[in-house]
PDB file of N, CA, C, O and CB in Angstrom:
ATOM      1  N   UNK A   1      84.724  61.892 132.621  1.00  0.00           N
ATOM      2  CA  UNK A   1      83.766  62.812 132.042  1.00  0.00           C
ATOM      3  C   UNK A   1      83.486  63.931 133.042  1.00  0.00           C
ATOM      4  O   UNK A   1      83.263  63.677 134.226  1.00  0.00           O
ATOM      5  CB  UNK A   1      82.460  62.076 131.649  1.00  0.00           C
ATOM      6  N   UNK A   2      83.501  65.154 132.560  1.00  0.00           N
ATOM      7  CA  UNK A   2      83.271  66.298 133.432  1.00  0.00           C
ATOM      8  C   UNK A   2      81.778  66.459 133.694  1.00  0.00           C
ATOM      9  O   UNK A   2      80.954  66.325 132.790  1.00  0.00           O
ATOM     10  CB  UNK A   2      83.855  67.584 132.811  1.00  0.00           C
ATOM     11  N   UNK A   3      81.452  66.748 134.937  1.00  0.00           N
ATOM     12  CA  UNK A   3      80.074  67.011 135.324  1.00  0.00           C
ATOM     13  C   UNK A   3      79.904  68.523 135.404  1.00  0.00           C
ATOM     14  O   UNK A   3      80.546  69.187 136.218  1.00  0.00           O
ATOM     15  CB  UNK A   3      79.713  66.316 136.690  1.00  0.00           C
ATOM     16  N   UNK A   4      79.045  69.055 134.564  1.00  0.00           N
ATOM     17  CA  UNK A   4      78.815  70.493 134.529  1.00  0.00           C
ATOM     18  C   UNK A   4      77.728  70.886 135.508  1.00  0.00           C
ATOM     19  O   UNK A   4      76.693  70.228 135.609  1.00  0.00           O
ATOM     20  CB  UNK A   4      78.443  70.943 133.121  1.00  0.00           C
ATOM     21  N   UNK A   5      77.973  71.955 136.220  1.00  0.00           N
ATOM     22  CA  UNK A   5      76.973  72.444 137.152  1.00  0.00           C
ATOM     23  C   UNK A   5      75.907  73.208 136.377  1.00  0.00           C
ATOM     24  O   UNK A   5      76.078  73.521 135.199  1.00  0.00           O
ATOM     25  CB  UNK A   5      77.616  73.340 138.241  1.00  0.00           C
ATOM     26  N   UNK A   6      74.832  73.494 137.041  1.00  0.00           N
ATOM     27  CA  UNK A   6      73.752  74.275 136.424  1.00  0.00           C
ATOM     28  C   UNK A   6      74.276  75.650 136.030  1.00  0.00           C
ATOM     29  O   UNK A   6      73.882  76.199 135.001  1.00  0.00           O
ATOM     30  CB  UNK A   6      72.541  74.412 137.392  1.00  0.00           C
ATOM     31  N   UNK A   7      75.169  76.206 136.854  1.00  0.00           N
ATOM     32  CA  UNK A   7      75.728  77.520 136.529  1.00  0.00           C
ATOM     33  C   UNK A   7      76.530  77.462 135.236  1.00  0.00           C
ATOM     34  O   UNK A   7      76.398  78.343 134.386  1.00  0.00           O
ATOM     35  CB  UNK A   7      76.612  78.029 137.678  1.00  0.00           C
ATOM     36  N   UNK A   8      77.366  76.430 135.077  1.00  0.00           N
ATOM     37  CA  UNK A   8      78.168  76.298 133.860  1.00  0.00           C
ATOM     38  C   UNK A   8      77.280  76.219 132.622  1.00  0.00           C
ATOM     39  O   UNK A   8      77.561  76.859 131.609  1.00  0.00           O
ATOM     40  CB  UNK A   8      79.065  75.058 133.943  1.00  0.00           C
ATOM     41  N   UNK A   9      76.230  75.447 132.704  1.00  0.00           N
ATOM     42  CA  UNK A   9      75.309  75.317 131.566  1.00  0.00           C
ATOM     43  C   UNK A   9      74.650  76.653 131.243  1.00  0.00           C
ATOM     44  O   UNK A   9      74.518  77.023 130.077  1.00  0.00           O
ATOM     45  CB  UNK A   9      74.232  74.256 131.860  1.00  0.00           C
ATOM     46  N   UNK A  10      74.240  77.371 132.283  1.00  0.00           N
ATOM     47  CA  UNK A  10      73.607  78.675 132.088  1.00  0.00           C
ATOM     48  C   UNK A  10      74.612  79.672 131.496  1.00  0.00           C
ATOM     49  O   UNK A  10      74.280  80.448 130.599  1.00  0.00           O
ATOM     50  CB  UNK A  10      73.040  79.210 133.428  1.00  0.00           C
ATOM     51  N   UNK A  11      75.836  79.636 132.011  1.00  0.00           N
ATOM     52  CA  UNK A  11      76.878  80.549 131.534  1.00  0.00           C
ATOM     53  C   UNK A  11      77.188  80.309 130.058  1.00  0.00           C
ATOM     54  O   UNK A  11      77.304  81.263 129.290  1.00  0.00           O
ATOM     55  CB  UNK A  11      78.155  80.387 132.372  1.00  0.00           C
ATOM     56  N   UNK A  12      77.320  79.067 129.662  1.00  0.00           N
ATOM     57  CA  UNK A  12      77.641  78.734 128.277  1.00  0.00           C
ATOM     58  C   UNK A  12      76.487  79.029 127.325  1.00  0.00           C
ATOM     59  O   UNK A  12      76.693  79.105 126.113  1.00  0.00           O
ATOM     60  CB  UNK A  12      78.024  77.275 128.174  1.00  0.00           C
ATOM     61  N   UNK A  13      75.283  79.195 127.850  1.00  0.00           N
ATOM     62  CA  UNK A  13      74.120  79.503 127.017  1.00  0.00           C
ATOM     63  C   UNK A  13      73.940  81.004 126.810  1.00  0.00           C
ATOM     64  O   UNK A  13      73.082  81.414 126.028  1.00  0.00           O
ATOM     65  CB  UNK A  13      72.865  78.919 127.641  1.00  0.00           C
ATOM     66  N   UNK A  14      74.722  81.819 127.484  1.00  0.00           N
ATOM     67  CA  UNK A  14      74.607  83.272 127.341  1.00  0.00           C
ATOM     68  C   UNK A  14      75.008  83.684 125.926  1.00  0.00           C
ATOM     69  O   UNK A  14      75.945  83.120 125.361  1.00  0.00           O
ATOM     70  CB  UNK A  14      75.488  84.003 128.393  1.00  0.00           C
ATOM     71  N   UNK A  15      74.321  84.646 125.359  1.00  0.00           N
ATOM     72  CA  UNK A  15      74.597  85.055 123.972  1.00  0.00           C
ATOM     73  C   UNK A  15      76.053  85.418 123.707  1.00  0.00           C
ATOM     74  O   UNK A  15      76.590  85.089 122.649  1.00  0.00           O
ATOM     75  CB  UNK A  15      73.736  86.225 123.615  1.00  0.00           C
ATOM     76  N   UNK A  16      76.689  86.085 124.646  1.00  0.00           N
ATOM     77  CA  UNK A  16      78.094  86.473 124.461  1.00  0.00           C
ATOM     78  C   UNK A  16      78.990  85.236 124.346  1.00  0.00           C
ATOM     79  O   UNK A  16      79.893  85.197 123.510  1.00  0.00           O
ATOM     80  CB  UNK A  16      78.567  87.363 125.634  1.00  0.00           C
ATOM     81  N   UNK A  17      78.739  84.232 125.183  1.00  0.00           N
ATOM     82  CA  UNK A  17      79.547  83.016 125.156  1.00  0.00           C
ATOM     83  C   UNK A  17      79.252  82.184 123.911  1.00  0.00           C
ATOM     84  O   UNK A  17      80.151  81.564 123.344  1.00  0.00           O
ATOM     85  CB  UNK A  17      79.296  82.185 126.414  1.00  0.00           C
ATOM     86  N   UNK A  18      77.998  82.175 123.493  1.00  0.00           N
ATOM     87  CA  UNK A  18      77.631  81.449 122.265  1.00  0.00           C
ATOM     88  C   UNK A  18      78.353  82.072 121.074  1.00  0.00           C
ATOM     89  O   UNK A  18      78.859  81.354 120.211  1.00  0.00           O
ATOM     90  CB  UNK A  18      76.083  81.471 122.039  1.00  0.00           C
ATOM     91  N   UNK A  19      78.403  83.395 121.022  1.00  0.00           N
ATOM     92  CA  UNK A  19      79.072  84.098 119.927  1.00  0.00           C
ATOM     93  C   UNK A  19      80.563  83.759 119.891  1.00  0.00           C
ATOM     94  O   UNK A  19      81.122  83.536 118.817  1.00  0.00           O
ATOM     95  CB  UNK A  19      78.877  85.616 120.069  1.00  0.00           C
ATOM     96  N   UNK A  20      81.208  83.719 121.060  1.00  0.00           N
ATOM     97  CA  UNK A  20      82.628  83.369 121.124  1.00  0.00           C
ATOM     98  C   UNK A  20      82.863  81.935 120.661  1.00  0.00           C
ATOM     99  O   UNK A  20      83.809  81.663 119.921  1.00  0.00           O
ATOM    100  CB  UNK A  20      83.159  83.554 122.550  1.00  0.00           C
ATOM    101  N   UNK A  21      82.000  81.020 121.096  1.00  0.00           N
ATOM    102  CA  UNK A  21      82.139  79.608 120.719  1.00  0.00           C
ATOM    103  C   UNK A  21      81.962  79.424 119.229  1.00  0.00           C
ATOM    104  O   UNK A  21      82.687  78.648 118.607  1.00  0.00           O
ATOM    105  CB  UNK A  21      81.129  78.746 121.471  1.00  0.00           C
ATOM    106  N   UNK A  22      81.004  80.128 118.649  1.00  0.00           N
ATOM    107  CA  UNK A  22      80.759  80.052 117.202  1.00  0.00           C
ATOM    108  C   UNK A  22      81.998  80.532 116.439  1.00  0.00           C
ATOM    109  O   UNK A  22      82.374  79.937 115.429  1.00  0.00           O
ATOM    110  CB  UNK A  22      79.511  80.903 116.807  1.00  0.00           C
ATOM    111  N   UNK A  23      82.628  81.602 116.920  1.00  0.00           N
ATOM    112  CA  UNK A  23      83.829  82.130 116.270  1.00  0.00           C
ATOM    113  C   UNK A  23      84.979  81.127 116.347  1.00  0.00           C
ATOM    114  O   UNK A  23      85.685  80.919 115.360  1.00  0.00           O
ATOM    115  CB  UNK A  23      84.246  83.461 116.914  1.00  0.00           C
ATOM    116  N   UNK A  24      85.171  80.508 117.511  1.00  0.00           N
ATOM    117  CA  UNK A  24      86.238  79.502 117.654  1.00  0.00           C
ATOM    118  C   UNK A  24      85.994  78.308 116.740  1.00  0.00           C
ATOM    119  O   UNK A  24      86.919  77.809 116.099  1.00  0.00           O
ATOM    120  CB  UNK A  24      86.342  79.028 119.115  1.00  0.00           C
ATOM    121  N   UNK A  25      84.759  77.858 116.684  1.00  0.00           N
ATOM    122  CA  UNK A  25      84.433  76.714 115.833  1.00  0.00           C
ATOM    123  C   UNK A  25      84.612  77.046 114.355  1.00  0.00           C
ATOM    124  O   UNK A  25      85.052  76.194 113.583  1.00  0.00           O
ATOM    125  CB  UNK A  25      83.001  76.253 116.092  1.00  0.00           C
ATOM    126  N   UNK A  26      84.281  78.262 113.952  1.00  0.00           N
ATOM    127  CA  UNK A  26      84.454  78.684 112.559  1.00  0.00           C
ATOM    128  C   UNK A  26      85.934  78.690 112.183  1.00  0.00           C
ATOM    129  O   UNK A  26      86.296  78.280 111.080  1.00  0.00           O
ATOM    130  CB  UNK A  26      83.840  80.085 112.336  1.00  0.00           C
ATOM    131  N   UNK A  27      86.786  79.152 113.093  1.00  0.00           N
ATOM    132  CA  UNK A  27      88.227  79.173 112.831  1.00  0.00           C
ATOM    133  C   UNK A  27      88.756  77.755 112.666  1.00  0.00           C
ATOM    134  O   UNK A  27      89.571  77.497 111.781  1.00  0.00           O
ATOM    135  CB  UNK A  27      88.979  79.893 113.970  1.00  0.00           C
ATOM    136  N   UNK A  28      88.304  76.846 113.500  1.00  0.00           N
ATOM    137  CA  UNK A  28      88.762  75.453 113.403  1.00  0.00           C
ATOM    138  C   UNK A  28      88.290  74.820 112.092  1.00  0.00           C
ATOM    139  O   UNK A  28      89.049  74.099 111.444  1.00  0.00           O
ATOM    140  CB  UNK A  28      88.250  74.627 114.610  1.00  0.00           C
ATOM    141  N   UNK A  29      87.047  75.084 111.700  1.00  0.00           N
ATOM    142  CA  UNK A  29      86.545  74.533 110.427  1.00  0.00           C
ATOM    143  C   UNK A  29      87.347  75.047 109.238  1.00  0.00           C
ATOM    144  O   UNK A  29      87.623  74.297 108.302  1.00  0.00           O
ATOM    145  CB  UNK A  29      85.064  74.885 110.239  1.00  0.00           C
ATOM    146  N   UNK A  30      87.722  76.323 109.272  1.00  0.00           N
ATOM    147  CA  UNK A  30      88.532  76.895 108.199  1.00  0.00           C
ATOM    148  C   UNK A  30      89.876  76.174 108.098  1.00  0.00           C
ATOM    149  O   UNK A  30      90.317  75.827 107.002  1.00  0.00           O
ATOM    150  CB  UNK A  30      88.750  78.401 108.433  1.00  0.00           C
ATOM    151  N   UNK A  31      90.522  75.950 109.240  1.00  0.00           N
ATOM    152  CA  UNK A  31      91.820  75.278 109.231  1.00  0.00           C
ATOM    153  C   UNK A  31      91.688  73.816 108.811  1.00  0.00           C
ATOM    154  O   UNK A  31      92.590  73.277 108.169  1.00  0.00           O
ATOM    155  CB  UNK A  31      92.472  75.369 110.610  1.00  0.00           C
ATOM    156  N   UNK A  32      90.595  73.178 109.158  1.00  0.00           N
ATOM    157  CA  UNK A  32      90.372  71.798 108.709  1.00  0.00           C
ATOM    158  C   UNK A  32      90.231  71.759 107.193  1.00  0.00           C
ATOM    159  O   UNK A  32      90.763  70.859 106.544  1.00  0.00           O
ATOM    160  CB  UNK A  32      89.114  71.195 109.383  1.00  0.00           C
ATOM    161  N   UNK A  33      89.512  72.734 106.623  1.00  0.00           N
ATOM    162  CA  UNK A  33      89.377  72.782 105.156  1.00  0.00           C
ATOM    163  C   UNK A  33      90.723  72.995 104.480  1.00  0.00           C
ATOM    164  O   UNK A  33      90.979  72.415 103.425  1.00  0.00           O
ATOM    165  CB  UNK A  33      88.410  73.898 104.742  1.00  0.00           C
ATOM    166  N   UNK A  34      91.584  73.814 105.068  1.00  0.00           N
ATOM    167  CA  UNK A  34      92.879  74.129 104.458  1.00  0.00           C
ATOM    168  C   UNK A  34      93.908  73.014 104.644  1.00  0.00           C
ATOM    169  O   UNK A  34      94.664  72.713 103.720  1.00  0.00           O
ATOM    170  CB  UNK A  34      93.421  75.416 105.041  1.00  0.00           C
ATOM    171  N   UNK A  35      93.945  72.396 105.835  1.00  0.00           N
ATOM    172  CA  UNK A  35      95.020  71.473 106.171  1.00  0.00           C
ATOM    173  C   UNK A  35      94.580  70.026 106.358  1.00  0.00           C
ATOM    174  O   UNK A  35      95.420  69.126 106.379  1.00  0.00           O
ATOM    175  CB  UNK A  35      95.686  71.935 107.405  1.00  0.00           C
ATOM    176  N   UNK A  36      93.296  69.790 106.493  1.00  0.00           N
ATOM    177  CA  UNK A  36      92.805  68.435 106.727  1.00  0.00           C
ATOM    178  C   UNK A  36      92.667  68.145 108.209  1.00  0.00           C
ATOM    179  O   UNK A  36      93.350  68.735 109.046  1.00  0.00           O
ATOM    180  CB  UNK A  36      93.732  67.418 106.084  1.00  0.00           C
ATOM    181  N   UNK A  37      91.780  67.238 108.508  1.00  0.00           N
ATOM    182  CA  UNK A  37      91.470  66.915 109.900  1.00  0.00           C
ATOM    183  C   UNK A  37      92.653  66.269 110.614  1.00  0.00           C
ATOM    184  O   UNK A  37      92.864  66.502 111.804  1.00  0.00           O
ATOM    185  CB  UNK A  37      90.263  65.992 109.966  1.00  0.00           C
ATOM    186  N   UNK A  38      93.418  65.466 109.898  1.00  0.00           N
ATOM    187  CA  UNK A  38      94.548  64.767 110.516  1.00  0.00           C
ATOM    188  C   UNK A  38      95.617  65.740 111.004  1.00  0.00           C
ATOM    189  O   UNK A  38      96.259  65.486 112.024  1.00  0.00           O
ATOM    190  CB  UNK A  38      95.160  63.780 109.526  1.00  0.00           C
ATOM    191  N   UNK A  39      95.815  66.840 110.299  1.00  0.00           N
ATOM    192  CA  UNK A  39      96.833  67.826 110.684  1.00  0.00           C
ATOM    193  C   UNK A  39      96.476  68.532 111.985  1.00  0.00           C
ATOM    194  O   UNK A  39      97.359  69.055 112.664  1.00  0.00           O
ATOM    195  CB  UNK A  39      97.014  68.855 109.575  1.00  0.00           C
ATOM    196  N   UNK A  40      95.205  68.555 112.340  1.00  0.00           N
ATOM    197  CA  UNK A  40      94.772  69.243 113.550  1.00  0.00           C
ATOM    198  C   UNK A  40      94.517  68.305 114.721  1.00  0.00           C
ATOM    199  O   UNK A  40      94.142  68.756 115.804  1.00  0.00           O
ATOM    200  CB  UNK A  40      93.533  70.027 113.265  1.00  0.00           C
ATOM    201  N   UNK A  41      94.713  67.020 114.520  1.00  0.00           N
ATOM    202  CA  UNK A  41      94.445  66.064 115.590  1.00  0.00           C
ATOM    203  C   UNK A  41      95.379  66.336 116.773  1.00  0.00           C
ATOM    204  O   UNK A  41      96.601  66.307 116.629  1.00  0.00           O
ATOM    205  CB  UNK A  41      94.616  64.608 115.080  1.00  0.00           C
ATOM    206  N   UNK A  42      94.794  66.597 117.931  1.00  0.00           N
ATOM    207  CA  UNK A  42      95.568  66.879 119.129  1.00  0.00           C
ATOM    208  C   UNK A  42      96.163  68.271 119.164  1.00  0.00           C
ATOM    209  O   UNK A  42      97.016  68.552 120.006  1.00  0.00           O
ATOM    210  CB  UNK A  42      96.652  65.888 119.260  1.00  0.00           C
ATOM    211  N   UNK A  43      95.739  69.144 118.277  1.00  0.00           N
ATOM    212  CA  UNK A  43      96.286  70.501 118.200  1.00  0.00           C
ATOM    213  C   UNK A  43      95.180  71.525 118.401  1.00  0.00           C
ATOM    214  O   UNK A  43      93.994  71.201 118.335  1.00  0.00           O
ATOM    215  CB  UNK A  43      96.990  70.733 116.846  1.00  0.00           C
ATOM    216  N   UNK A  44      95.583  72.754 118.646  1.00  0.00           N
ATOM    217  CA  UNK A  44      94.655  73.873 118.774  1.00  0.00           C
ATOM    218  C   UNK A  44      94.851  74.830 117.609  1.00  0.00           C
ATOM    219  O   UNK A  44      95.932  74.908 117.026  1.00  0.00           O
ATOM    220  CB  UNK A  44      94.854  74.607 120.122  1.00  0.00           C
ATOM    221  N   UNK A  45      93.795  75.551 117.282  1.00  0.00           N
ATOM    222  CA  UNK A  45      93.901  76.635 116.308  1.00  0.00           C
ATOM    223  C   UNK A  45      94.063  77.907 117.125  1.00  0.00           C
ATOM    224  O   UNK A  45      93.206  78.254 117.937  1.00  0.00           O
ATOM    225  CB  UNK A  45      92.635  76.706 115.338  1.00  0.00           C
ATOM    226  N   UNK A  46      95.174  78.595 116.898  1.00  0.00           N
ATOM    227  CA  UNK A  46      95.509  79.789 117.659  1.00  0.00           C
ATOM    228  C   UNK A  46      95.308  81.028 116.802  1.00  0.00           C
ATOM    229  O   UNK A  46      95.618  81.023 115.611  1.00  0.00           O
ATOM    230  CB  UNK A  46      96.954  79.720 118.173  1.00  0.00           C
ATOM    231  N   UNK A  47      94.796  82.070 117.399  1.00  0.00           N
ATOM    232  CA  UNK A  47      94.703  83.365 116.737  1.00  0.00           C
ATOM    233  C   UNK A  47      95.982  84.125 117.063  1.00  0.00           C
ATOM    234  O   UNK A  47      96.279  84.354 118.235  1.00  0.00           O
ATOM    235  CB  UNK A  47      93.420  84.166 117.192  1.00  0.00           C
ATOM    236  N   UNK A  48      96.739  84.516 116.055  1.00  0.00           N
ATOM    237  CA  UNK A  48      97.981  85.256 116.281  1.00  0.00           C
ATOM    238  C   UNK A  48      97.676  86.543 117.033  1.00  0.00           C
ATOM    239  O   UNK A  48      98.344  86.878 118.011  1.00  0.00           O
ATOM    240  CB  UNK A  48      98.696  85.566 114.941  1.00  0.00           C
ATOM    241  N   UNK A  49      96.674  87.247 116.571  1.00  0.00           N
ATOM    242  CA  UNK A  49      96.154  88.416 117.293  1.00  0.00           C
ATOM    243  C   UNK A  49      94.766  88.012 117.787  1.00  0.00           C
ATOM    244  O   UNK A  49      93.879  87.714 116.987  1.00  0.00           O
ATOM    245  CB  UNK A  49      96.104  89.732 116.370  1.00  0.00           C
ATOM    246  N   UNK A  50      94.588  88.005 119.087  1.00  0.00           N
ATOM    247  CA  UNK A  50      93.352  87.488 119.672  1.00  0.00           C
ATOM    248  C   UNK A  50      92.126  88.263 119.185  1.00  0.00           C
ATOM    249  O   UNK A  50      92.212  89.438 118.828  1.00  0.00           O
ATOM    250  CB  UNK A  50      93.431  87.545 121.194  1.00  0.00           C
ATOM    251  N   UNK A  51      91.006  87.586 119.182  1.00  0.00           N
ATOM    252  CA  UNK A  51      89.743  88.227 118.793  1.00  0.00           C
ATOM    253  C   UNK A  51      89.424  89.377 119.744  1.00  0.00           C
ATOM    254  O   UNK A  51      88.883  90.405 119.337  1.00  0.00           O
ATOM    255  CB  UNK A  51      88.583  87.198 118.785  1.00  0.00           C
ATOM    256  N   UNK A  52      89.763  89.190 120.995  1.00  0.00           N
ATOM    257  CA  UNK A  52      89.512  90.213 122.008  1.00  0.00           C
ATOM    258  C   UNK A  52      90.294  91.490 121.722  1.00  0.00           C
ATOM    259  O   UNK A  52      89.862  92.582 122.091  1.00  0.00           O
ATOM    260  CB  UNK A  52      89.871  89.683 123.390  1.00  0.00           C
ATOM    261  N   UNK A  53      91.443  91.353 121.068  1.00  0.00           N
ATOM    262  CA  UNK A  53      92.294  92.511 120.765  1.00  0.00           C
ATOM    263  C   UNK A  53      92.166  92.970 119.328  1.00  0.00           C
ATOM    264  O   UNK A  53      93.056  93.641 118.806  1.00  0.00           O
ATOM    265  CB  UNK A  53      93.734  92.184 121.057  1.00  0.00           C
ATOM    266  N   UNK A  54      91.076  92.616 118.690  1.00  0.00           N
ATOM    267  CA  UNK A  54      90.818  93.118 117.350  1.00  0.00           C
ATOM    268  C   UNK A  54      91.236  92.201 116.228  1.00  0.00           C
ATOM    269  O   UNK A  54      91.192  92.597 115.064  1.00  0.00           O
ATOM    270  CB  UNK A  54      91.489  94.395 117.181  1.00  0.00           C
ATOM    271  N   UNK A  55      91.645  90.975 116.547  1.00  0.00           N
ATOM    272  CA  UNK A  55      92.019  90.010 115.517  1.00  0.00           C
ATOM    273  C   UNK A  55      90.791  89.494 114.793  1.00  0.00           C
ATOM    274  O   UNK A  55      89.659  89.814 115.156  1.00  0.00           O
ATOM    275  CB  UNK A  55      92.797  88.847 116.125  1.00  0.00           C
ATOM    276  N   UNK A  56      91.025  88.700 113.775  1.00  0.00           N
ATOM    277  CA  UNK A  56      89.912  88.172 112.994  1.00  0.00           C
ATOM    278  C   UNK A  56      90.048  86.659 112.857  1.00  0.00           C
ATOM    279  O   UNK A  56      91.017  86.063 113.327  1.00  0.00           O
ATOM    280  CB  UNK A  56      89.852  88.840 111.601  1.00  0.00           C
ATOM    281  N   UNK A  57      89.074  86.059 112.216  1.00  0.00           N
ATOM    282  CA  UNK A  57      89.128  84.639 111.900  1.00  0.00           C
ATOM    283  C   UNK A  57      89.702  84.410 110.509  1.00  0.00           C
ATOM    284  O   UNK A  57      89.577  83.316 109.958  1.00  0.00           O
ATOM    285  CB  UNK A  57      87.739  84.018 112.005  1.00  0.00           C
ATOM    286  N   UNK A  58      90.323  85.425 109.942  1.00  0.00           N
ATOM    287  CA  UNK A  58      90.941  85.286 108.631  1.00  0.00           C
ATOM    288  C   UNK A  58      92.090  84.300 108.676  1.00  0.00           C
ATOM    289  O   UNK A  58      92.740  84.141 109.709  1.00  0.00           O
ATOM    290  CB  UNK A  58      91.428  86.635 108.123  1.00  0.00           C
ATOM    291  N   UNK A  59      92.340  83.640 107.559  1.00  0.00           N
ATOM    292  CA  UNK A  59      93.378  82.610 107.492  1.00  0.00           C
ATOM    293  C   UNK A  59      94.743  83.157 107.912  1.00  0.00           C
ATOM    294  O   UNK A  59      95.519  82.446 108.551  1.00  0.00           O
ATOM    295  CB  UNK A  59      93.460  82.037 106.078  1.00  0.00           C
ATOM    296  N   UNK A  60      95.042  84.396 107.564  1.00  0.00           N
ATOM    297  CA  UNK A  60      96.351  84.966 107.881  1.00  0.00           C
ATOM    298  C   UNK A  60      96.534  85.213 109.381  1.00  0.00           C
ATOM    299  O   UNK A  60      97.660  85.422 109.832  1.00  0.00           O
ATOM    300  CB  UNK A  60      96.543  86.267 107.124  1.00  0.00           C
ATOM    301  N   UNK A  61      95.461  85.192 110.152  1.00  0.00           N
ATOM    302  CA  UNK A  61      95.547  85.410 111.594  1.00  0.00           C
ATOM    303  C   UNK A  61      95.515  84.102 112.380  1.00  0.00           C
ATOM    304  O   UNK A  61      95.546  84.125 113.610  1.00  0.00           O
ATOM    305  CB  UNK A  61      94.415  86.307 112.049  1.00  0.00           C
ATOM    306  N   UNK A  62      95.455  82.980 111.701  1.00  0.00           N
ATOM    307  CA  UNK A  62      95.342  81.687 112.372  1.00  0.00           C
ATOM    308  C   UNK A  62      96.615  80.881 112.214  1.00  0.00           C
ATOM    309  O   UNK A  62      97.315  80.981 111.207  1.00  0.00           O
ATOM    310  CB  UNK A  62      94.156  80.900 111.826  1.00  0.00           C
ATOM    311  N   UNK A  63      96.905  80.066 113.246  1.00  0.00           N
ATOM    312  CA  UNK A  63      98.030  79.140 113.165  1.00  0.00           C
ATOM    313  C   UNK A  63      97.694  77.886 113.958  1.00  0.00           C
ATOM    314  O   UNK A  63      96.880  77.920 114.881  1.00  0.00           O
ATOM    315  CB  UNK A  63      99.339  79.795 113.693  1.00  0.00           C
ATOM    316  N   UNK A  64      98.325  76.790 113.590  1.00  0.00           N
ATOM    317  CA  UNK A  64      98.129  75.523 114.284  1.00  0.00           C
ATOM    318  C   UNK A  64      99.249  75.390 115.309  1.00  0.00           C
ATOM    319  O   UNK A  64     100.428  75.527 114.984  1.00  0.00           O
ATOM    320  CB  UNK A  64      98.114  74.305 113.282  1.00  0.00           C
ATOM    321  N   UNK A  65      98.859  75.120 116.548  1.00  0.00           N
ATOM    322  CA  UNK A  65      99.845  74.951 117.618  1.00  0.00           C
ATOM    323  C   UNK A  65      99.468  73.755 118.466  1.00  0.00           C
ATOM    324  O   UNK A  65      98.312  73.334 118.488  1.00  0.00           O
ATOM    325  CB  UNK A  65      99.947  76.224 118.492  1.00  0.00           C
ATOM    326  N   UNK A  66     100.447  73.214 119.162  1.00  0.00           N
ATOM    327  CA  UNK A  66     100.147  72.122 120.082  1.00  0.00           C
ATOM    328  C   UNK A  66      99.272  72.672 121.199  1.00  0.00           C
ATOM    329  O   UNK A  66      99.330  73.859 121.520  1.00  0.00           O
ATOM    330  CB  UNK A  66     101.456  71.478 120.655  1.00  0.00           C
ATOM    331  N   UNK A  67      98.478  71.814 121.777  1.00  0.00           N
ATOM    332  CA  UNK A  67      97.603  72.256 122.870  1.00  0.00           C
ATOM    333  C   UNK A  67      98.412  72.843 124.013  1.00  0.00           C
ATOM    334  O   UNK A  67      98.053  73.872 124.586  1.00  0.00           O
ATOM    335  CB  UNK A  67      96.747  71.091 123.380  1.00  0.00           C
ATOM    336  N   UNK A  68      99.504  72.178 124.334  1.00  0.00           N
ATOM    337  CA  UNK A  68     100.323  72.609 125.468  1.00  0.00           C
ATOM    338  C   UNK A  68     100.886  74.017 125.250  1.00  0.00           C
ATOM    339  O   UNK A  68     100.786  74.866 126.135  1.00  0.00           O
ATOM    340  CB  UNK A  68     101.469  71.616 125.699  1.00  0.00           C
ATOM    341  N   UNK A  69     101.467  74.265 124.097  1.00  0.00           N
ATOM    342  CA  UNK A  69     102.063  75.585 123.865  1.00  0.00           C
ATOM    343  C   UNK A  69     101.008  76.672 123.703  1.00  0.00           C
ATOM    344  O   UNK A  69     101.211  77.804 124.141  1.00  0.00           O
ATOM    345  CB  UNK A  69     102.950  75.548 122.631  1.00  0.00           C
ATOM    346  N   UNK A  70      99.886  76.337 123.077  1.00  0.00           N
ATOM    347  CA  UNK A  70      98.837  77.334 122.885  1.00  0.00           C
ATOM    348  C   UNK A  70      98.228  77.768 124.208  1.00  0.00           C
ATOM    349  O   UNK A  70      97.958  78.950 124.419  1.00  0.00           O
ATOM    350  CB  UNK A  70      97.752  76.789 121.970  1.00  0.00           C
ATOM    351  N   UNK A  71      98.016  76.822 125.083  1.00  0.00           N
ATOM    352  CA  UNK A  71      97.364  77.140 126.355  1.00  0.00           C
ATOM    353  C   UNK A  71      98.332  77.671 127.392  1.00  0.00           C
ATOM    354  O   UNK A  71      97.906  78.271 128.379  1.00  0.00           O
ATOM    355  CB  UNK A  71      96.673  75.922 126.899  1.00  0.00           C
ATOM    356  N   UNK A  72      99.639  77.463 127.189  1.00  0.00           N
ATOM    357  CA  UNK A  72     100.640  77.930 128.149  1.00  0.00           C
ATOM    358  C   UNK A  72     100.813  79.439 128.102  1.00  0.00           C
ATOM    359  O   UNK A  72     101.061  80.059 129.136  1.00  0.00           O
ATOM    360  CB  UNK A  72     101.971  77.254 127.888  1.00  0.00           C
ATOM    361  N   UNK A  73     100.689  80.047 126.925  1.00  0.00           N
ATOM    362  CA  UNK A  73     100.950  81.485 126.832  1.00  0.00           C
ATOM    363  C   UNK A  73      99.704  82.339 126.972  1.00  0.00           C
ATOM    364  O   UNK A  73      99.763  83.546 126.735  1.00  0.00           O
ATOM    365  CB  UNK A  73     101.607  81.794 125.528  1.00  0.00           C
ATOM    366  N   UNK A  74      98.597  81.761 127.345  1.00  0.00           N
ATOM    367  CA  UNK A  74      97.367  82.515 127.571  1.00  0.00           C
ATOM    368  C   UNK A  74      97.318  82.968 129.011  1.00  0.00           C
ATOM    369  O   UNK A  74      97.543  82.186 129.934  1.00  0.00           O
ATOM    370  CB  UNK A  74      96.122  81.672 127.224  1.00  0.00           C
ATOM    371  N   UNK A  75      97.021  84.242 129.191  1.00  0.00           N
ATOM    372  CA  UNK A  75      96.940  84.756 130.567  1.00  0.00           C
ATOM    373  C   UNK A  75      95.577  85.320 130.845  1.00  0.00           C
ATOM    374  O   UNK A  75      95.320  85.798 131.950  1.00  0.00           O
ATOM    375  CB  UNK A  75      97.999  85.821 130.818  1.00  0.00           C
TER     376      UNK A  75
END
């Protein structure tokens, strides 16, 4: 179990970070509704065009990828 420092807790409570987390969770819920929870077990929901670069949480911008491949191409 990871032990979070006081700084980490404070950082994650910042409005900007809360907004990002809400967006990620909304994308995952959408994919669960479309594909089922079992299809996403051990996988990540990837934004084809990142939110930071103007992408959206629309279904056409989302894809299911393995955790390893999704996290490998992030810089």
